[in-house]
MIVOVO-734065 format. One record per residue (C-alpha): x, y, z; residue in one letter; residue number from 1. Coordinates in nm, 2 decimals, decimal comma. Each point is the difference from the previous one (the first is absolute). Example, Ala and Ser with C-alpha at 12.3 -4.5 7.8 and 13.67 -1.06 7.14 Angstrom:
MIVOVO-734065
1,23 -0,45 0,78 A 1
0,14 0,34 -0,07 S 2
END
This chain:
MIVOVO-734065
17,80 12,08 11,00 M 1
-0,29 -0,23 0,09 M 2
0,00 -0,38 -0,04 A 3
-0,13 0,03 -0,36 L 4
0,25 -0,10 -0,26 K 5
0,17 0,28 -0,18 V 6
0,00 -0,03 -0,38 K 7
0,18 0,33 -0,09 K 8
0,10 0,34 0,12 Q 9
-0,07 0,34 -0,16 V 10
0,18 0,32 0,09 Y 11
-0,22 0,30 0,10 D 12
0,13 0,35 0,03 N 13
-0,19 0,06 0,32 V 14
0,02 -0,33 0,19 H 15
0,30 -0,17 -0,15 G 16
-0,02 -0,37 -0,08 Y 17
-0,36 -0,14 0,01 I 18
-0,04 -0,38 0,01 E 19
-0,27 -0,17 -0,21 L 20
-0,16 -0,34 0,01 T 21
-0,05 -0,20 -0,32 E 22
-0,38 0,08 0,01 L 23
0,07 0,37 0,05 E 24
0,25 0,00 -0,29 T 25
-0,26 -0,16 -0,23 R 26
-0,27 0,25 0,10 V 27
0,24 0,29 -0,06 I 28
0,09 -0,13 -0,34 D 29
-0,37 -0,01 -0,11 T 30
-0,10 0,26 -0,26 P 31
-0,27 0,13 0,24 I 32
0,25 0,08 0,27 F 33
0,26 0,13 -0,25 Q 34
-0,26 0,26 -0,11 R 35
0,08 0,18 0,33 L 36
0,34 0,10 -0,15 R 37
-0,19 0,25 -0,21 H 38
-0,22 0,16 0,27 I 39
0,16 0,29 0,19 S 40
-0,01 -0,03 0,38 Q 41
-0,08 0,37 0,06 M 42
-0,19 0,09 -0,32 G 43
0,11 0,32 -0,17 P 44
0,20 0,11 0,31 A 45
0,31 -0,03 -0,22 Y 46
-0,10 0,34 -0,15 Y 47
0,09 0,14 0,34 V 48
0,26 -0,25 0,13 Y 49
0,22 -0,11 -0,29 P 50
0,11 -0,32 0,18 G 51
-0,35 -0,12 0,07 A 52
-0,01 -0,23 -0,30 T 53
-0,01 -0,32 0,21 H 54
-0,28 -0,26 -0,06 T 55
-0,26 -0,21 0,17 R 56
0,21 -0,30 -0,11 F 57
0,29 0,09 0,25 A 58
-0,25 0,10 0,27 H 59
-0,18 -0,33 0,00 C 60
0,32 -0,20 0,03 I 61
0,11 0,24 0,27 G 62
-0,33 -0,04 0,19 S 63
0,05 -0,38 -0,01 M 64
0,35 0,05 0,15 F 65
-0,14 0,23 0,27 M 66
-0,27 -0,26 0,08 M 67
0,28 -0,25 0,07 Q 68
0,18 0,25 0,22 Q 69
-0,31 0,05 0,21 F 70
-0,05 -0,38 0,03 L 71
0,37 -0,04 0,11 D 72
0,01 0,29 0,25 N 73
-0,35 0,07 0,14 V 74
-0,12 -0,17 0,31 K 75
-0,34 -0,14 0,10 S 76
-0,07 -0,04 0,37 H 77
0,37 0,03 0,08 G 78
0,12 -0,25 -0,26 E 79
0,11 0,04 -0,36 L 80
-0,28 -0,06 -0,24 L 81
-0,01 -0,37 -0,08 T 82
-0,19 -0,15 -0,28 T 83
0,04 -0,29 -0,25 D 84
0,16 0,03 -0,34 D 85
-0,33 0,00 -0,18 D 86
-0,12 0,30 0,20 E 87
0,32 0,18 -0,06 I 88
-0,02 -0,06 -0,37 Q 89
-0,36 0,13 -0,02 K 90
0,09 0,32 0,19 L 91
0,30 0,06 -0,23 R 92
-0,21 -0,06 -0,31 L 93
-0,27 0,23 0,13 A 94
0,26 0,28 0,05 A 95
0,15 -0,08 -0,35 L 96
-0,34 0,02 -0,18 L 97
-0,18 0,27 0,21 H 98
0,05 0,27 -0,27 D 99
-0,03 -0,22 -0,32 I 100
-0,33 0,17 -0,09 G 101
0,13 0,36 -0,01 H 102
-0,11 0,20 -0,30 Y 103
0,24 0,21 -0,22 P 104
0,16 0,28 0,22 M 105
-0,10 -0,20 0,31 S 106
-0,23 0,18 0,24 H 107
-0,01 0,30 -0,23 T 108
-0,27 -0,13 -0,23 T 109
-0,19 -0,21 0,25 E 110
-0,22 0,27 0,13 N 111
-0,16 0,07 -0,34 G 112
-0,05 -0,37 -0,07 I 113
-0,16 -0,07 0,34 V 114
-0,19 0,32 0,07 Q 115
-0,11 0,12 -0,35 R 116
0,02 -0,31 -0,22 L 117
-0,13 -0,24 0,27 K 118
0,28 -0,24 -0,04 G 119
0,18 -0,21 0,27 M 120
0,29 0,10 0,22 G 121
0,34 -0,14 -0,07 H 122
-0,02 -0,27 0,27 E 123
-0,32 -0,14 -0,14 Q 124
0,14 0,03 -0,35 F 125
0,32 -0,18 0,11 G 126
-0,20 -0,27 0,16 S 127
-0,18 -0,06 -0,33 M 128
0,33 -0,01 -0,19 L 129
0,15 -0,26 0,24 V 130
-0,31 -0,22 -0,03 E 131
-0,01 0,03 -0,39 K 132
0,37 -0,02 -0,08 F 133
0,20 -0,13 0,29 L 134
-0,23 -0,26 0,17 A 135
0,17 -0,29 -0,18 G 136
0,35 0,12 0,09 R 137
-0,03 0,02 0,38 L 138
0,08 -0,37 0,06 D 139
-0,22 -0,14 0,27 T 140
-0,13 0,34 0,11 Y 141
-0,34 0,11 -0,11 G 142
-0,02 0,36 -0,15 A 143
-0,26 0,09 0,27 N 144
0,25 -0,10 0,28 E 145
0,23 0,27 -0,12 I 146
-0,24 0,27 -0,12 T 147
-0,22 -0,02 0,31 D 148
0,31 0,11 0,20 I 149
0,08 0,31 -0,19 F 150
-0,36 0,10 -0,06 T 151
-0,07 -0,06 0,37 K 152
-0,31 -0,22 -0,07 K 153
0,10 -0,23 0,29 R 154
0,16 0,10 0,32 K 155
0,35 -0,13 0,04 H 156
0,19 -0,07 0,32 K 157
0,27 0,23 -0,12 F 158
-0,23 0,26 -0,16 S 159
0,21 0,28 0,15 A 160
0,28 -0,09 -0,24 L 161
-0,23 0,03 -0,29 I 162
-0,20 0,31 0,08 S 163
0,10 0,24 0,28 S 164
0,19 0,31 0,07 A 165
0,32 -0,21 0,00 F 166
-0,06 -0,27 -0,27 D 167
0,24 -0,14 -0,26 A 168
-0,14 0,20 -0,28 D 169
0,04 0,34 0,18 K 170
0,35 -0,09 0,12 S 171
0,12 -0,07 -0,35 D 172
-0,16 0,30 -0,18 Y 173
0,12 0,25 0,26 L 174
0,36 -0,13 -0,04 L 175
-0,02 -0,03 -0,38 R 176
-0,18 0,33 -0,07 D 177
0,24 0,18 0,23 S 178
0,30 -0,15 -0,17 Y 179
-0,12 0,09 -0,35 H 180
-0,12 0,35 0,07 T 181
0,30 0,09 0,21 G 182
-0,23 0,11 0,29 V 183
0,14 -0,12 0,33 V 184
-0,33 -0,01 0,20 Y 185
-0,08 -0,36 -0,10 G 186
0,34 -0,15 0,10 R 187
-0,14 -0,16 0,31 I 188
0,18 -0,26 0,21 N 189
-0,24 -0,29 -0,07 V 190
0,22 -0,27 0,15 E 191
0,02 0,18 0,33 R 192
-0,38 0,05 -0,01 L 193
-0,07 -0,37 -0,05 M 194
0,22 -0,10 0,29 R 195
-0,22 0,19 0,24 T 196
-0,32 -0,11 -0,15 M 197
-0,24 -0,29 0,08 S 198
-0,33 -0,09 -0,16 I 199
-0,32 -0,17 0,08 D 200
-0,23 -0,01 -0,30 G 201
-0,06 0,37 -0,10 D 202
0,14 0,13 0,33 R 203
0,36 0,13 0,01 I 204
0,18 0,07 0,33 T 205
0,34 0,17 0,03 F 206
0,20 -0,10 0,31 S 207
0,25 0,28 0,02 K 208
0,20 0,27 -0,19 D 209
-0,28 0,24 -0,09 E 210
0,24 0,21 -0,21 S 211
0,00 -0,26 -0,28 V 212
-0,38 -0,01 -0,01 V 213
-0,01 0,38 -0,01 E 214
0,26 0,00 -0,28 S 215
-0,21 -0,24 -0,22 F 216
-0,33 0,18 0,05 L 217
0,16 0,35 -0,06 L 218
0,19 -0,13 -0,30 G 219
-0,32 -0,13 -0,16 R 220
-0,18 0,32 0,08 Y 221
0,27 0,22 -0,15 H 222
0,03 -0,22 -0,31 M 223
-0,37 0,06 -0,07 F 224
0,03 0,38 0,06 R 225
0,32 0,05 -0,19 S 226
-0,01 -0,27 -0,27 V 227
-0,34 -0,16 -0,06 Y 228
-0,19 0,32 0,06 H 229
0,25 0,23 -0,17 H 230
-0,19 0,28 -0,18 K 231
0,14 -0,07 -0,35 T 232
-0,01 -0,38 0,04 A 233
-0,37 0,02 0,09 V 234
-0,06 0,22 -0,30 S 235
0,15 -0,25 -0,24 F 236
-0,19 -0,28 0,17 G 237
-0,33 0,18 -0,04 L 238
0,08 0,05 -0,37 M 239
0,10 -0,36 -0,06 A 240
-0,31 -0,12 0,18 D 241
-0,24 0,21 -0,21 K 242
0,18 -0,08 -0,32 I 243
-0,01 -0,37 0,07 F 244
-0,38 0,02 0,07 E 245
-0,07 0,20 -0,31 M 246
0,20 -0,23 -0,22 L 247
-0,20 -0,30 0,13 I 248
-0,32 0,19 -0,08 R 249
0,13 0,09 -0,35 E 250
0,09 -0,37 -0,07 G 251
0,38 0,05 -0,01 Y 252
0,05 -0,21 0,32 I 253
-0,19 -0,31 0,11 L 254
-0,20 0,02 0,32 H 255
0,14 -0,25 0,25 P 256
-0,33 -0,19 0,01 D 257
0,02 -0,04 -0,38 E 258
0,36 -0,11 0,04 L 259
-0,11 -0,29 0,23 L 260
-0,29 -0,10 -0,22 R 261
0,23 -0,05 -0,30 R 262
0,21 -0,24 0,21 E 263
0,30 0,08 -0,22 S 264
0,33 -0,01 0,18 E 265
0,16 0,20 -0,28 L 266
-0,25 0,29 0,05 D 267
0,08 0,00 0,38 V 268
0,37 0,00 -0,06 L 269
-0,04 0,31 -0,22 A 270
-0,19 0,19 0,28 Y 271
0,31 0,20 0,11 T 272
0,14 0,35 0,02 D 273
0,13 -0,05 -0,36 N 274
-0,35 -0,07 -0,12 M 275
-0,13 0,31 0,17 F 276
0,27 0,22 -0,17 Y 277
-0,08 -0,17 -0,34 S 278
-0,37 0,07 0,04 A 279
0,08 0,37 0,08 M 280
0,21 0,03 -0,31 Y 281
-0,27 -0,17 -0,21 A 282
-0,26 0,24 0,13 Y 283
0,21 0,30 -0,08 M 284
0,01 -0,12 -0,36 K 285
-0,36 -0,12 -0,04 N 286
-0,21 0,12 0,29 G 287
-0,29 0,24 -0,02 K 288
-0,03 0,17 0,34 S 289
0,20 0,33 0,01 K 290
-0,01 -0,01 0,38 H 291
0,15 -0,35 0,03 L 292
0,26 0,08 -0,27 K 293
0,11 0,31 0,20 E 294
0,01 -0,19 0,32 L 295
0,21 -0,27 -0,16 V 296
0,24 0,25 -0,15 K 297
0,04 0,18 0,33 M 298
0,08 -0,34 0,17 F 299
0,25 -0,11 -0,27 L 300
0,18 0,33 0,00 L 301
0,01 0,02 0,38 R 302
-0,23 0,30 0,04 K 303
-0,18 -0,07 0,33 P 304
-0,33 0,14 0,11 L 305
0,03 0,29 0,26 A 306
-0,10 -0,05 0,36 A 307
-0,24 0,29 0,01 A 308
-0,12 -0,07 0,36 Y 309
0,14 -0,22 0,28 M 310
-0,16 -0,05 0,34 D 311
0,24 -0,20 0,23 P 312
-0,17 0,01 0,33 Q 313
0,10 -0,20 0,31 P 314
-0,31 -0,08 0,20 S 315
-0,17 -0,24 0,23 E 316
-0,09 -0,32 -0,18 K 317
-0,32 0,05 -0,21 G 318
-0,01 0,38 0,03 K 319
0,05 0,15 -0,35 L 320
0,01 0,36 -0,09 S 321
-0,28 0,14 -0,21 K 322
0,23 0,02 -0,30 A 323
0,12 -0,36 0,04 S 324
-0,36 -0,12 0,03 Q 325
-0,09 0,18 -0,32 E 326
0,30 -0,13 -0,19 I 327
-0,07 -0,35 0,12 K 328
-0,35 0,03 -0,13 E 329
0,11 0,14 -0,33 M 330
0,24 -0,30 -0,05 E 331
-0,29 -0,24 0,03 G 332
-0,28 0,20 -0,17 S 333
0,00 0,14 -0,35 D 334
-0,29 0,22 0,09 R 335
0,19 0,17 0,28 S 336
0,31 0,04 -0,22 K 337
-0,22 0,15 -0,28 G 338
-0,16 0,25 0,24 A 339
0,34 0,11 0,13 F 340
0,14 0,03 -0,36 A 341
-0,29 0,22 -0,10 Q 342
0,05 0,23 0,30 R 343
0,38 0,02 -0,08 A 344
-0,06 0,06 -0,37 G 345
0,21 -0,30 -0,10 I 346
-0,08 -0,29 -0,23 D 347
-0,09 -0,29 0,22 E 348
0,24 -0,23 -0,18 E 349
0,29 0,21 0,14 W 350
-0,10 -0,03 0,37 V 351
0,19 -0,28 0,17 F 352
-0,10 -0,03 0,37 P 353
0,19 -0,25 0,21 V 354
-0,05 -0,11 0,36 Y 355
0,32 -0,16 0,10 L 356
0,04 -0,29 0,24 R 357
-0,03 0,15 0,35 P 358
0,33 -0,03 0,18 L 359
0,05 -0,11 0,35 S 360
0,29 -0,17 0,17 L 361
-0,21 -0,32 0,04 L 362
-0,27 -0,14 -0,22 D 363
-0,35 0,00 0,13 E 364
-0,08 -0,33 0,17 G 365
0,36 -0,12 0,03 S 366
0,05 -0,22 0,31 K 367
0,34 0,12 0,11 I 368
0,12 -0,02 0,36 Y 369
0,30 0,07 0,21 T 370
0,11 -0,19 0,30 N 371
0,08 0,24 0,28 K 372
0,12 -0,15 0,33 M 373
-0,20 -0,32 -0,05 G 374
-0,32 0,19 -0,12 R 375
-0,12 -0,02 -0,36 S 376
-0,13 0,34 -0,12 L 377
-0,14 0,11 -0,33 P 378
0,26 0,21 -0,19 L 379
-0,22 0,31 0,02 S 380
0,01 -0,02 0,38 E 381
0,38 0,00 0,02 N 382
0,14 0,29 0,20 S 383
0,30 0,06 -0,23 G 384
0,02 0,33 -0,18 L 385
-0,06 -0,14 -0,35 I 386
-0,20 -0,32 0,07 L 387
-0,22 0,21 0,23 G 388
-0,12 0,19 -0,30 M 389
-0,10 -0,31 -0,20 V 390
-0,37 -0,02 -0,07 G 391
-0,08 0,35 0,12 K 392
0,05 0,21 -0,32 K 393
-0,03 -0,07 -0,37 T 394
0,12 0,22 -0,29 L 395
-0,27 0,05 -0,26 Y 396
0,12 0,13 -0,33 D 397
-0,26 0,09 -0,27 A 398
0,11 0,18 -0,32 R 399
-0,13 0,12 -0,33 V 400
0,22 0,00 -0,31 Y 401
-0,06 0,16 -0,34 T 402
0,18 0,14 -0,30 K 403
0,25 0,27 0,09 K 404
-0,20 0,28 -0,17 E 405
-0,31 -0,09 0,20 Y 406
0,17 -0,01 0,34 A 407
-0,08 0,35 0,12 D 408
-0,37 -0,03 -0,09 K 409
-0,02 -0,33 0,18 L 410
0,18 0,12 0,30 H 411
-0,23 0,30 0,03 G 412
-0,30 -0,22 -0,02 A 413
0,14 -0,22 0,28 M 414
0,07 0,29 0,22 K 415
-0,37 0,10 -0,03 G 416
-0,10 -0,31 0,20 W 417
END
């Protein structure tokens, strides 16, 4: 490990022994960090993959471990990354705390909070939690020194380790999610990848062994297609998102902004998956909306919405099919969704459009290069069979879900476009 003094070791089922400093141990032992034990890493994906019950708690510690692996193995200008102990500790803390602001069910409920309830994303919420509840427990480090790294408010000399196609966060969640779902795609050779990798700010260059780069990119791509975008997993995610939003509107769950205004650590600690399930059971007993009760009952009894229409279309970047354009518009506009529901003869509340994250081998704007015979080339200009495809095509996947009995009607209305 680095020159920092090791206080203790914890054993992780993915990485083995992980060494912690005294400061990291104290942070992990705080109630605010312990809350992450009760937030599922993959939301309700355990309804599809029984083993996917792992939590944000383990992922955050694993991300900190991966940050140290990158610092120990990655090169900058031909030399191993060198930095002082304070800088190392800040980077490790940023990786440890980067997901501390996740809402119940992780990313699942965030869309409704941000898009429809006008709340903040998990990184901003996490930044507020660190400032309110952890600022006095970070020794000589200011809360902003840590939060500015994971919120990317300030450019860091090792920013590629924090946010890129090959960062510490992605490296851990691919390995961890693959392990717990039993899907082999995410079992990438991260150590081999790091040993061919050098960074300069947000630019990453691979010196040789293109196969390991291809393996990482393809593994991430297939994890999204096969796991994160799984038809039924997406269905339960849509249901949980809508239920969470409606329970906030009905007063059964606090809006995150209200949670912060109360400045009650106990209220924040209760903001977990367990609270979400308790609120659903309470609503089944005392709630008034028949629609919400039915949706909750379907979710609790594992009765997913049906995918009545799916439009996975590989295309040039930015070129959507007509159906995908319409579904994307419906997702962001109640008026468009209402007009479609009327045409389909379906109650608007049972139309669930979703425009999934466009999938390409490489994220838009990523500064990834390969060194070929002394020349540094963007990854998309590589002549290899796989790497040569990077940046040229994107898979767009737009879908509409509904109750099973409405699926034929909805599908027919979609085909009329």
